[in-house]
C-alpha positions as CSV (number, residue, x, y, z in Angstrom):
1,M,90.8,100.1,80.0
2,S,87.5,99.7,78.5
3,K,85.3,102.1,77.2
4,T,81.5,102.7,76.8
5,L,80.0,105.4,74.9
6,I,76.1,105.8,76.1
7,R,74.6,107.8,73.0
8,G,71.4,109.8,73.5
9,A,70.6,109.2,77.1
10,K,68.5,111.9,78.9
11,V,70.8,112.7,81.8
12,L,68.6,113.1,85.1
13,G,65.8,113.5,82.5
14,G,67.2,116.5,80.7
15,E,68.3,116.9,77.2
16,P,69.6,113.8,75.1
17,Q,73.6,113.6,75.9
18,D,76.6,111.2,75.0
19,V,78.4,110.0,78.2
20,L,81.7,108.6,77.7
21,I,83.0,106.1,80.3
22,D,86.7,105.2,80.2
23,G,87.8,102.7,83.0
24,A,86.1,103.6,86.2
25,T,85.2,107.5,85.6
26,V,83.0,109.4,83.4
27,E,85.5,111.1,80.6
28,R,83.1,113.3,79.0
29,V,79.6,114.4,78.7
30,G,78.2,116.3,75.5
31,T,76.3,115.7,72.1
32,G,78.1,114.1,69.1
33,L,81.0,112.1,71.2
34,E,82.7,109.5,69.2
35,A,85.2,106.9,70.6
36,G,86.1,104.1,68.0
37,D,87.1,101.5,70.1
38,A,84.1,101.9,72.8
39,T,81.1,99.7,73.3
40,V,78.2,102.0,72.4
41,I,75.0,101.5,73.8
42,E,72.0,103.0,72.1
43,A,69.9,104.8,74.8
44,H,67.6,107.1,73.1
45,G,64.4,107.9,75.1
46,Q,66.3,106.4,78.1
47,I,67.0,108.1,81.6
48,L,70.5,108.1,83.0
49,L,70.8,108.3,86.6
50,P,73.8,108.2,89.3
51,G,73.7,104.8,90.7
52,L,71.1,104.4,93.3
53,V,72.0,104.3,97.0
54,D,69.8,102.5,99.4
55,L,70.3,103.4,103.0
56,H,67.9,100.7,104.5
57,T,68.6,96.9,103.4
58,H,68.7,93.6,104.8
59,L,71.0,91.3,103.2
60,R,70.8,88.6,106.3
61,E,74.3,87.5,106.0
62,P,75.7,86.0,108.6
63,G,73.2,83.7,109.9
64,R,69.9,83.7,107.6
65,E,71.4,82.6,104.1
66,D,68.2,81.0,103.8
67,S,66.6,84.6,102.8
68,E,69.6,85.9,101.5
69,T,73.4,86.4,100.9
70,V,75.6,89.4,100.3
71,L,76.0,88.1,97.0
72,T,72.3,87.5,96.1
73,G,71.3,90.6,98.0
74,T,73.8,92.8,96.2
75,R,72.7,91.0,92.4
76,A,69.1,92.0,93.4
77,A,70.5,95.4,94.1
78,A,72.2,95.9,90.8
79,S,69.2,94.6,89.2
80,G,67.2,97.4,90.5
81,G,69.8,100.2,89.4
82,Y,71.8,100.2,93.0
83,T,75.4,101.0,93.1
84,A,75.6,101.1,96.9
85,V,73.6,99.4,99.6
86,F,73.5,100.1,103.6
87,A,73.1,96.7,105.2
88,M,71.4,96.5,108.4
89,A,72.5,95.0,111.7
90,N,70.0,92.4,112.6
91,T,71.9,89.5,111.4
92,F,72.9,86.3,113.3
93,P,75.5,87.0,115.0
94,V,74.2,90.8,115.3
95,A,76.6,93.2,113.8
96,D,77.5,94.7,116.9
97,T,81.3,94.5,116.7
98,A,84.0,95.3,114.7
99,G,84.4,91.8,113.6
100,V,80.9,91.2,112.2
101,V,80.9,94.7,110.3
102,E,84.2,93.6,108.5
103,Q,82.8,90.2,107.4
104,V,80.0,92.1,105.9
105,Y,82.3,94.6,104.4
106,R,84.4,92.1,102.7
107,L,81.5,89.9,101.6
108,G,80.3,93.1,99.6
109,K,83.9,93.6,98.3
110,E,83.7,90.1,97.0
111,S,80.7,90.2,95.5
112,G,81.5,92.8,92.9
113,Y,78.0,93.8,92.1
114,C,77.8,96.9,94.5
115,D,79.0,98.4,97.3
116,V,78.1,97.3,100.8
117,Q,78.2,99.4,103.7
118,P,77.6,97.8,107.1
119,I,75.2,99.5,109.5
120,G,76.4,98.8,113.2
121,A,73.9,98.0,115.8
122,V,73.2,100.5,118.5
123,T,73.0,98.4,121.4
124,V,74.6,94.8,122.2
125,G,72.5,91.9,120.4
126,L,69.5,94.8,119.8
127,E,68.8,94.3,123.2
128,G,68.4,98.1,124.4
129,K,70.3,97.5,127.5
130,K,74.1,98.5,126.6
131,L,75.6,100.4,124.0
132,A,77.6,98.3,121.4
133,E,81.1,98.9,120.3
134,L,80.3,102.0,118.3
135,G,83.8,103.6,118.0
136,A,85.3,100.2,117.4
137,M,83.0,99.5,114.2
138,H,83.5,103.3,113.0
139,E,87.4,102.7,113.6
140,S,87.3,99.3,111.9
141,A,88.0,98.5,108.0
142,A,84.0,99.0,107.3
143,G,84.2,102.4,108.7
144,V,80.7,102.4,109.9
145,T,78.8,105.8,110.6
146,V,75.4,104.6,110.6
147,F,74.0,102.7,113.6
148,S,70.5,101.2,114.1
149,D,68.9,98.6,115.8
150,D,66.0,98.4,113.1
151,G,63.6,95.4,113.6
152,K,63.6,96.9,117.0
153,C,63.4,100.5,118.6
154,V,65.7,102.1,121.0
155,D,63.0,102.7,123.2
156,D,65.1,103.6,126.4
157,A,65.3,107.6,126.3
158,V,68.7,107.6,128.3
159,M,70.4,105.0,126.1
160,M,69.2,106.9,123.0
161,R,70.8,109.9,124.4
162,R,73.8,108.0,125.1
163,A,74.1,106.7,121.6
164,L,73.3,110.2,120.0
165,E,76.0,111.9,122.3
166,Y,78.5,108.9,121.4
167,V,78.3,109.2,117.4
168,K,78.4,112.8,117.8
169,A,82.4,112.6,118.2
170,F,82.8,111.4,114.7
171,G,79.9,112.7,112.6
172,G,77.9,109.6,112.8
173,V,74.1,109.1,112.7
174,I,71.6,107.1,114.7
175,A,69.1,105.9,112.4
176,Q,66.0,104.9,114.6
177,H,63.1,102.1,114.0
178,A,60.4,104.4,115.6
179,Q,58.1,101.9,117.5
180,E,57.0,102.1,121.1
181,P,56.8,98.6,122.0
182,R,54.0,98.7,124.6
183,L,51.9,100.5,122.4
184,T,52.4,97.8,119.6
185,E,52.3,94.6,121.8
186,G,50.5,91.9,119.7
187,A,50.2,94.2,116.7
188,Q,49.3,92.6,113.5
189,M,48.5,95.5,111.1
190,N,47.7,99.4,111.2
191,E,45.2,100.4,114.0
192,G,42.2,101.8,112.0
193,I,38.8,100.9,110.6
194,V,40.3,97.9,108.5
195,S,41.9,96.5,111.8
196,A,38.7,96.5,113.8
197,E,36.5,94.9,111.2
198,L,39.0,92.1,110.7
199,G,39.8,91.5,114.4
200,L,43.4,92.2,113.9
201,G,45.8,93.6,116.5
202,G,46.2,97.2,115.8
203,W,49.7,99.1,115.4
204,P,48.8,102.7,116.3
205,A,50.2,105.7,114.5
206,V,50.8,107.4,117.9
207,A,53.7,104.4,118.5
208,E,55.8,105.8,115.7
209,E,55.0,109.3,116.2
210,S,55.8,109.6,120.0
211,I,59.2,107.8,119.5
212,I,59.8,110.4,116.5
213,A,58.9,113.8,118.5
214,R,61.1,112.2,121.6
215,D,64.0,111.7,119.5
216,V,64.0,115.0,117.6
217,L,64.1,116.7,120.8
218,L,66.7,114.3,121.9
219,A,68.9,115.4,119.0
220,E,68.3,119.1,119.6
221,H,69.5,118.7,123.0
222,V,72.8,116.7,122.3
223,G,73.2,118.5,119.0
224,S,73.5,115.1,117.0
225,R,72.1,113.6,114.0
226,V,69.0,111.1,113.8
227,H,67.6,109.6,111.2
228,I,64.2,108.1,111.1
229,C,63.7,104.8,109.3
230,H,60.6,103.9,107.1
231,L,58.2,106.9,108.2
232,S,55.1,106.0,107.9
233,T,52.2,108.1,108.8
234,A,51.0,111.5,108.2
235,G,51.6,112.4,111.8
236,S,55.2,111.6,111.8
237,V,55.4,114.0,108.7
238,E,54.1,116.9,110.7
239,I,56.7,116.2,113.5
240,V,59.7,116.1,111.0
241,R,58.5,119.2,109.3
242,W,58.3,121.0,112.7
243,A,61.8,119.7,113.8
244,K,63.4,120.6,110.5
245,S,61.6,124.3,110.9
246,R,63.5,124.5,114.3
247,G,66.7,123.6,112.6
248,I,67.2,120.1,114.2
249,D,69.6,117.8,112.6
250,V,67.2,115.1,111.5
251,T,66.4,113.0,108.1
252,A,63.9,110.7,107.4
253,E,63.3,108.0,104.7
254,V,59.9,106.5,103.3
255,T,60.0,102.9,101.4
256,P,58.3,102.6,98.0
257,H,55.5,100.1,99.5
258,H,54.4,103.0,102.0
259,L,53.9,105.3,99.0
260,L,51.7,102.7,96.9
261,L,50.1,100.4,99.2
262,T,47.4,100.7,101.8
263,D,46.0,98.5,104.8
264,E,43.1,97.8,102.8
265,L,45.2,95.3,101.2
266,V,45.3,93.1,104.4
267,R,41.6,92.2,103.8
268,S,42.9,89.6,101.5
269,Y,44.8,88.2,104.7
270,N,47.6,87.4,102.0
271,P,50.7,87.5,104.3
272,V,52.8,88.9,101.7
273,Y,51.4,92.6,102.7
274,K,52.5,92.0,106.3
275,V,55.2,94.7,107.3
276,N,56.4,96.6,109.8
277,P,55.8,99.4,110.3
278,P,52.4,98.6,108.7
279,L,50.7,99.6,105.5
280,R,48.7,102.6,106.6
281,T,45.5,104.4,105.3
282,E,45.1,106.5,101.8
283,R,45.7,109.4,103.7
284,D,48.8,108.5,105.3
285,V,50.1,107.6,101.5
286,M,48.9,110.9,100.1
287,A,50.8,112.7,102.9
288,L,54.2,110.5,102.5
289,R,54.3,111.1,98.8
290,E,53.4,114.9,99.3
291,A,56.5,115.0,102.3
292,L,58.6,113.4,99.8
293,A,58.2,116.1,97.2
294,D,58.5,118.9,99.2
295,G,61.8,117.3,101.0
296,T,60.3,116.9,104.4
297,I,61.0,113.3,103.6
298,D,64.7,113.2,102.6
299,I,65.0,109.8,100.9
300,V,63.5,106.7,99.7
301,A,64.8,103.4,101.0
302,T,63.9,100.4,100.6
303,D,63.7,98.1,103.7
304,H,64.4,94.9,101.5
305,A,63.3,92.5,103.8
306,P,63.7,88.9,102.5
307,H,62.2,86.1,104.0
308,P,62.1,82.1,102.8
309,H,58.8,80.7,101.5
310,E,57.8,78.9,104.4
311,D,58.2,82.5,106.7
312,K,55.3,83.8,104.5
313,D,53.1,81.0,103.1
314,C,51.4,80.3,106.5
315,E,48.6,81.9,108.3
316,W,48.7,86.0,108.9
317,A,49.4,85.7,112.6
318,A,52.2,83.3,112.3
319,A,53.9,85.4,109.2
320,A,57.3,87.2,109.1
321,M,56.7,90.8,108.9
322,G,58.9,92.3,105.8
323,M,58.9,92.6,101.9
324,V,61.8,92.5,99.4
325,G,62.1,95.8,97.5
326,L,65.6,96.3,95.7
327,E,64.1,95.0,92.3
328,T,60.9,96.9,92.3
329,A,62.0,100.2,94.2
330,L,62.8,102.4,91.0
331,S,59.6,101.1,89.1
332,V,57.2,102.1,92.5
333,V,58.8,105.7,92.5
334,Q,58.4,106.0,89.0
335,Q,54.4,105.2,89.1
336,T,54.0,107.0,92.3
337,M,56.0,110.2,92.3
338,V,57.2,111.0,88.6
339,E,53.8,109.6,86.5
340,T,51.9,111.7,89.2
341,G,53.9,114.9,88.6
342,L,55.3,115.1,92.3
343,L,59.1,114.5,91.1
344,D,60.9,115.0,87.8
345,W,63.7,112.6,87.3
346,A,66.1,115.0,88.7
347,G,64.2,114.6,91.7
348,V,64.2,110.9,91.9
349,A,68.1,111.5,91.5
350,D,68.1,113.5,94.8
351,R,66.0,111.2,96.7
352,M,67.6,107.9,95.6
353,S,70.9,108.7,95.2
354,F,72.3,112.1,96.0
355,K,70.7,112.5,99.4
356,P,71.1,108.9,100.6
357,A,74.7,109.0,99.5
358,V,75.2,112.2,101.8
359,I,73.2,111.0,104.8
360,G,75.4,107.6,104.8
361,G,78.8,109.0,103.8
362,A,78.8,106.7,100.7
363,K,82.1,108.1,99.1
364,G,81.9,108.0,95.2
365,H,78.4,107.6,94.9
366,G,75.5,110.0,94.6
367,R,77.8,112.2,92.5
368,P,77.0,114.2,89.3
369,V,76.8,112.5,86.2
370,S,79.9,114.8,84.7
371,A,83.5,114.3,83.6
372,G,86.0,113.1,86.1
373,E,83.4,111.8,88.2
374,P,83.4,108.0,89.5
375,A,80.9,106.0,86.5
376,N,78.3,104.6,89.2
377,L,75.7,105.0,86.8
378,T,71.9,103.4,85.9
379,L,70.1,103.2,82.7
380,V,66.3,103.0,82.9
381,D,63.8,102.8,80.0
382,P,60.7,104.7,81.7
383,A,58.4,103.6,78.9
384,Y,58.8,100.1,79.7
385,R,55.7,98.2,81.2
386,G,55.3,94.7,82.5
387,A,53.7,92.7,85.2
388,V,56.2,91.9,88.0
389,D,57.4,88.2,88.3
390,P,59.3,87.3,91.4
391,A,60.8,84.0,89.6
392,G,62.8,86.3,87.7
393,F,64.2,88.1,90.6
394,A,68.1,87.8,91.6
395,S,66.9,88.0,95.3
396,R,66.9,84.5,97.0
397,S,63.6,85.4,98.3
398,R,60.2,86.2,96.4
399,N,58.2,87.9,99.1
400,T,57.2,90.7,96.9
401,P,53.7,92.3,97.2
402,Y,53.8,93.2,93.6
403,E,53.3,89.8,92.0
404,G,51.4,90.3,88.8
405,R,51.0,93.8,89.3
406,E,52.0,96.1,86.2
407,L,54.9,98.5,87.2
408,P,56.3,101.0,84.9
409,G,60.1,101.4,84.1
410,R,62.9,98.8,83.5
411,V,66.7,99.2,84.7
412,T,68.5,98.2,81.3
413,H,72.0,98.9,82.7
414,T,74.0,99.4,85.8
415,F,77.7,100.4,86.0
416,L,79.8,100.2,89.4
417,R,83.1,102.2,88.7
418,G,82.5,101.7,84.9
419,R,82.1,98.0,85.0
420,A,78.7,97.0,83.8
421,T,77.0,94.7,86.4
422,V,73.5,94.8,84.4
423,V,73.2,94.8,80.6
424,D,70.3,95.0,78.6
425,G,67.8,94.1,81.6
426,K,70.0,91.1,82.5
427,L,72.9,90.6,85.4
428,A,76.2,90.7,83.6
């Protein structure tokens, strides 16, 4: 088994230490470590984190391989420092049966760049009319524990209650795309001053907040777990904060783009900024940052949503919603949370590795960087500054809102169970 010695890295941003990887595990952590036959990585000034875990990734396979495949998506994930991703169910066919989730799970195993845990659909075909095979997907080889109709909201309260009751039996969680459909018909962007001036259909904050309020109460009623996908408004923050104060078992995620970008960018009419939920106001952005810092929002999740060129290179109204995010997420979090003093690197590890692994049940991920633990690790150069160039992405799609924008930080190495998937910033 090969050995790797990472020398002088700041583990979770702390004092410099050496980390010796032997095979698939961390053998020792300390100072002045020696290993004559090990590959040595001089990591002075770099930050060593546990491998990142993304609870919200769209890998598109099966059915939309023109956008992304499990292979290209996991290569993008490794490039961004991720060692595990949760693949959303809105594929073609929908991941609403044991057969489809097992297909995605096995494709992840074959890729070898990061672990892929499928998320199962809550309802058949994402249609909101009949519960999908939740138990069969959980008992399958994929061992699904997270279920979501993401892309669509489980807007029927009775259906949502039944789903929460069903997954309670095996400790599962329902991840809700909070969007009241009747309040967002024809919506093109955040409802507010900018939408009024541009004459674009508005997506009001209350469409998100009303569903979250309903669902935390349902979760309390049945004693089950609910997770809020891509929370985006200041009002949603207050509802989740209130729910947690009551002891309701709710967790929430925020995307990197909602931590940085605002609806003012839509004035360009560039469809790269079209996303669901939409970019919100500066006030919302600041509230989301504070909530991530104080723990009201539990994790950062990318909502990596790749689209082919033709689905974005068109007029705004016809463009698909979504942005790629796996390869830029850590840089955006460094800029918005670390460099603003809201989080330290240990906090980043908590929000991007430890907690998402716990919420999703990603075994072997989100573990401490210590002896005997799986060597799922990410090495980051925080001093790096560079403009985002999507031509260099590992993802099959290029729909990033950050093209040409200077962002800090660069993943130099990623290790999946001790095997380097990224070396010196390039895929191994």
